[in-house]
C-alpha positions as CSV (number, residue, x, y, z in Angstrom):
1,M,20.7,8.5,-20.8
2,Q,21.0,12.4,-20.3
3,I,19.9,14.2,-17.0
4,N,18.0,17.2,-18.0
5,N,17.3,18.4,-14.4
6,I,17.5,16.9,-11.0
7,G,16.6,17.7,-7.3
8,H,17.7,16.1,-3.9
9,N,15.3,16.4,-0.6
10,H,13.1,18.8,-1.9
11,I,10.3,19.8,0.8
12,H,7.0,21.4,0.0
13,D,4.0,22.6,2.1
14,A,0.9,20.6,2.3
15,D,-0.8,22.6,-0.7
16,F,2.0,21.3,-3.2
17,I,0.6,19.8,-6.2
18,I,1.8,18.9,-9.9
19,K,-0.5,19.1,-13.0
20,R,0.9,18.2,-16.2
21,P,-1.6,16.8,-18.5
22,S,0.8,15.9,-21.2
23,G,3.7,15.1,-18.9
24,S,7.1,16.9,-18.5
25,G,8.5,16.4,-22.2
26,D,11.1,13.6,-20.8
27,Y,11.1,10.8,-18.4
28,L,10.8,11.3,-14.7
29,L,11.9,9.6,-11.8
30,V,10.2,10.5,-8.4
31,L,11.6,9.0,-5.1
32,L,9.1,10.0,-2.4
33,K,10.0,10.6,1.2
34,S,6.4,11.5,2.2
35,P,2.9,10.1,1.7
36,A,1.4,11.5,-1.4
37,V,-1.9,11.2,-3.7
38,F,-1.1,10.2,-7.3
39,T,-3.6,10.2,-10.1
40,L,-3.1,7.2,-12.3
41,N,-5.7,6.4,-15.2
42,G,-8.3,8.5,-13.6
43,E,-8.0,7.0,-10.3
44,D,-6.4,8.4,-7.0
45,T,-3.9,6.3,-5.3
46,I,-2.4,7.2,-1.9
47,T,0.9,5.8,-1.4
48,E,3.4,5.6,1.4
49,S,6.7,7.4,1.7
50,N,9.6,5.3,0.5
51,S,7.9,4.9,-3.0
52,F,8.8,5.6,-6.3
53,I,7.3,6.1,-9.9
54,L,9.0,6.2,-13.0
55,Y,7.0,8.3,-15.8
56,R,7.1,7.6,-19.5
57,K,7.5,10.6,-22.1
58,G,4.1,11.9,-22.6
59,T,2.3,10.2,-19.6
60,P,0.1,12.9,-17.7
61,Q,1.6,13.7,-14.3
62,F,-0.9,14.3,-11.5
63,Y,0.3,14.1,-7.9
64,R,0.0,16.1,-4.7
65,A,1.0,16.1,-0.9
66,Y,-1.0,13.9,1.3
67,G,-0.5,15.3,5.0
68,S,1.5,18.4,6.2
69,S,4.3,18.3,3.6
70,F,5.8,16.6,0.6
71,S,9.3,15.7,0.3
72,N,11.0,14.0,-2.6
73,D,14.2,13.5,-4.7
74,W,13.5,13.5,-8.6
75,F,15.4,13.6,-11.9
76,H,14.0,14.3,-15.4
77,F,16.0,12.6,-18.2
78,E,16.1,11.3,-21.6
79,M,16.7,7.8,-23.0
80,S,17.9,6.1,-25.9
81,D,16.6,2.9,-27.2
82,D,19.5,0.9,-25.7
83,D,18.7,2.7,-22.3
84,L,14.9,1.8,-22.4
85,K,16.0,-1.9,-23.1
86,F,18.3,-1.7,-20.1
87,I,15.4,-0.4,-17.8
88,E,13.1,-3.2,-19.1
89,S,15.9,-5.9,-18.4
90,L,15.5,-4.9,-14.9
91,S,11.9,-5.1,-14.8
92,I,11.4,-1.7,-13.5
93,P,7.7,-0.7,-14.4
94,F,6.7,2.7,-15.9
95,D,3.7,4.9,-14.9
96,E,3.1,2.8,-11.4
97,V,3.7,3.8,-7.9
98,K,5.8,1.0,-6.3
99,I,6.5,0.7,-2.5
100,L,10.1,0.3,-1.3
101,G,12.0,-0.4,1.9
102,D,14.5,1.8,3.0
103,I,15.5,4.4,0.5
104,N,18.5,6.0,2.2
105,D,21.0,4.3,-0.3
106,L,19.1,5.5,-3.2
107,S,18.6,9.0,-2.0
108,L,22.5,9.2,-1.6
109,I,23.2,8.1,-4.9
110,I,20.5,11.1,-6.1
111,K,22.4,13.4,-4.1
112,N,25.9,12.5,-5.4
113,M,24.2,12.6,-9.0
114,C,23.1,16.1,-8.2
115,Y,26.4,17.5,-6.7
116,E,28.2,16.1,-10.2
117,R,25.4,17.7,-12.3
118,Y,26.0,21.2,-11.1
119,S,29.5,20.8,-10.3
120,S,32.6,22.1,-12.4
121,N,34.2,18.8,-12.1
122,K,36.3,17.4,-15.2
123,Y,34.4,14.2,-15.3
124,K,31.4,15.0,-14.1
125,D,29.4,13.6,-17.0
126,D,31.2,10.3,-16.5
127,S,30.3,10.3,-13.1
128,V,26.6,11.2,-13.5
129,R,26.6,8.2,-16.2
130,L,27.9,5.9,-13.6
131,Y,25.6,7.1,-10.6
132,R,22.6,6.9,-12.9
133,K,23.4,3.2,-13.9
134,L,24.2,2.3,-10.1
135,F,20.7,4.0,-9.1
136,F,18.5,1.7,-11.5
137,L,20.6,-1.3,-10.5
138,K,20.0,-0.6,-6.9
139,L,16.4,0.1,-7.4
140,A,16.0,-3.3,-9.2
141,E,17.5,-5.0,-6.3
142,K,15.5,-3.1,-3.8
143,M,12.5,-4.0,-5.8
144,S,13.2,-7.6,-5.7
145,S,13.9,-7.6,-2.0
146,V,10.5,-6.1,-1.2
147,S,8.6,-8.6,-3.3
148,K,10.3,-11.4,-1.2
149,D,9.7,-9.4,2.1
150,T,6.0,-9.2,1.0
151,H,5.6,-12.9,1.2
152,G,8.0,-13.3,4.2
153,S,7.9,-10.7,7.1
154,Y,4.9,-9.3,6.2
155,Y,3.0,-12.4,5.8
156,E,3.9,-13.7,8.9
157,K,2.8,-10.5,10.6
158,M,-0.5,-10.2,8.7
159,S,-1.0,-13.9,9.5
160,I,-0.9,-13.4,13.3
161,I,-3.5,-10.6,13.0
162,R,-5.6,-12.7,10.9
163,T,-5.4,-15.5,13.1
164,N,-6.3,-13.3,16.3
165,I,-9.3,-12.0,14.3
166,Y,-10.7,-15.5,14.2
167,N,-9.6,-16.4,17.6
168,K,-11.0,-13.2,19.2
169,P,-14.0,-12.2,17.1
170,Y,-15.3,-10.2,20.1
171,D,-12.4,-7.7,20.2
172,N,-12.8,-4.2,19.0
173,W,-11.0,-4.6,15.7
174,T,-10.3,-1.2,13.9
175,I,-8.3,-0.4,10.8
176,Q,-6.4,2.4,12.7
177,G,-5.6,-0.3,15.8
178,M,-4.3,-2.9,13.4
179,S,-2.3,-0.8,11.1
180,H,-0.7,0.8,14.1
181,Q,0.1,-2.6,15.3
182,L,2.6,-2.9,12.2
183,T,3.3,0.6,12.0
184,M,1.7,1.2,8.6
185,S,-0.6,3.6,7.2
186,E,-4.2,2.5,7.2
187,S,-4.6,2.5,3.4
188,Y,-1.2,0.7,2.8
189,F,-2.3,-1.9,5.5
190,Q,-5.6,-2.6,3.9
191,H,-4.0,-2.9,0.4
192,L,-1.4,-5.4,1.5
193,Y,-3.7,-7.6,3.6
194,K,-6.2,-8.0,0.6
195,K,-3.0,-8.6,-1.7
196,I,-1.9,-11.3,0.9
197,F,-5.4,-13.1,1.8
198,G,-7.4,-12.2,-1.3
199,T,-10.1,-10.4,0.9
200,G,-10.4,-7.3,2.9
201,V,-9.5,-7.2,6.5
202,M,-13.1,-5.9,7.7
203,N,-14.6,-8.8,5.5
204,D,-12.5,-11.2,7.8
205,V,-13.7,-9.3,10.8
206,I,-17.3,-9.7,9.8
207,Q,-16.8,-13.5,9.0
208,S,-15.4,-14.4,12.2
209,R,-18.0,-12.7,14.1
210,I,-20.7,-14.3,12.2
211,E,-19.1,-17.9,12.6
212,H,-18.8,-17.2,16.2
213,A,-22.4,-16.2,16.5
214,K,-23.4,-19.5,14.4
215,Y,-21.7,-21.4,17.1
216,L,-23.2,-19.8,20.1
217,L,-26.9,-19.9,18.4
218,S,-26.3,-23.8,17.5
219,T,-24.8,-24.7,21.0
220,T,-26.4,-22.3,23.8
221,D,-29.8,-20.8,24.4
222,I,-28.0,-17.4,25.2
223,S,-30.2,-14.7,24.4
224,I,-29.5,-13.2,20.7
225,E,-28.8,-9.8,22.5
226,H,-26.1,-11.3,24.6
227,I,-24.7,-13.0,21.8
228,S,-24.5,-9.9,19.6
229,Q,-22.4,-8.5,22.7
230,M,-20.1,-11.6,22.6
231,C,-19.4,-11.3,19.2
232,G,-18.3,-7.6,19.5
233,Y,-21.3,-5.7,18.6
234,N,-22.6,-2.7,20.2
235,S,-26.0,-2.8,18.9
236,S,-28.3,-5.9,18.7
237,S,-29.8,-4.5,15.6
238,H,-26.8,-4.1,13.7
239,F,-25.6,-7.9,14.5
240,M,-29.0,-9.0,13.3
241,R,-28.8,-7.1,10.0
242,Q,-25.2,-8.2,9.3
243,F,-26.3,-11.8,10.4
244,K,-29.0,-11.8,7.9
245,K,-26.8,-10.4,4.9
246,E,-24.2,-13.0,5.6
247,A,-26.3,-16.0,6.5
248,G,-29.6,-15.3,4.6
249,M,-31.7,-15.5,7.4
250,T,-32.1,-14.0,11.1
251,P,-30.1,-15.2,14.1
252,S,-33.6,-16.6,15.4
253,E,-34.3,-18.3,12.1
254,Y,-30.9,-19.7,12.1
255,R,-31.2,-21.3,15.6
256,K,-34.7,-22.7,14.8
257,T,-33.1,-24.3,11.8
258,I,-30.4,-26.0,14.0
259,I,-33.0,-27.5,16.3
260,I,-35.0,-29.0,13.7
261,I,-32.0,-30.4,12.2
262,D,-30.8,-31.6,15.6
263,K,-34.5,-33.2,16.0
264,R,-34.3,-35.2,13.2
């Protein structure tokens, strides 16, 4: 495994963009310190800071800043067959953006590699080789830790939000507000919520409101307009459209159906 080029803590303006339709001619690892947009298989993906991607040789490389700046560490390198087997044994994926936790330790290793790579130290090649192996070992450990945490502390925090959605359907639930509670970006919050529960967060908000409306329609004689307000809707017409879409009938029709069932 040979380092061709390496950079630590490079910061660029908001107009930063990389366009390499045929790749860079070698392997490339990018360690992200700011949000970014990656184009993979023709689709744009917004990713968080504290992420990484490992590009295969020949894979198109398209990525750009997402926000006021773009900050990253990176290194271009060559790999032998044995090197590829080593990477595969660690289950490190190619051509896929992966979220990590704290990346300070990984960034420090790249910093040390960068120093040795451009130094005149007698054993710099040996030092770079050892740092490089350590980097991928630590990267694999961090990936494993993040995977476990997704079903641990993240699951617990997401579950609390989901429980509150169904307990308080009338609240003003917004992606911005919920993601802020967990100090996540809106895009990552939505991605993680769907990954854990198998449905979008706003789908859950709608379902919680419709279920609450059904309960009120079947147990009270409160007006439909008032029920719409009690379920978190600012517009009764919006409530009625959404209720019909989800329940297959209008609120009035649903209430009549319940009354008929009770009489029977």
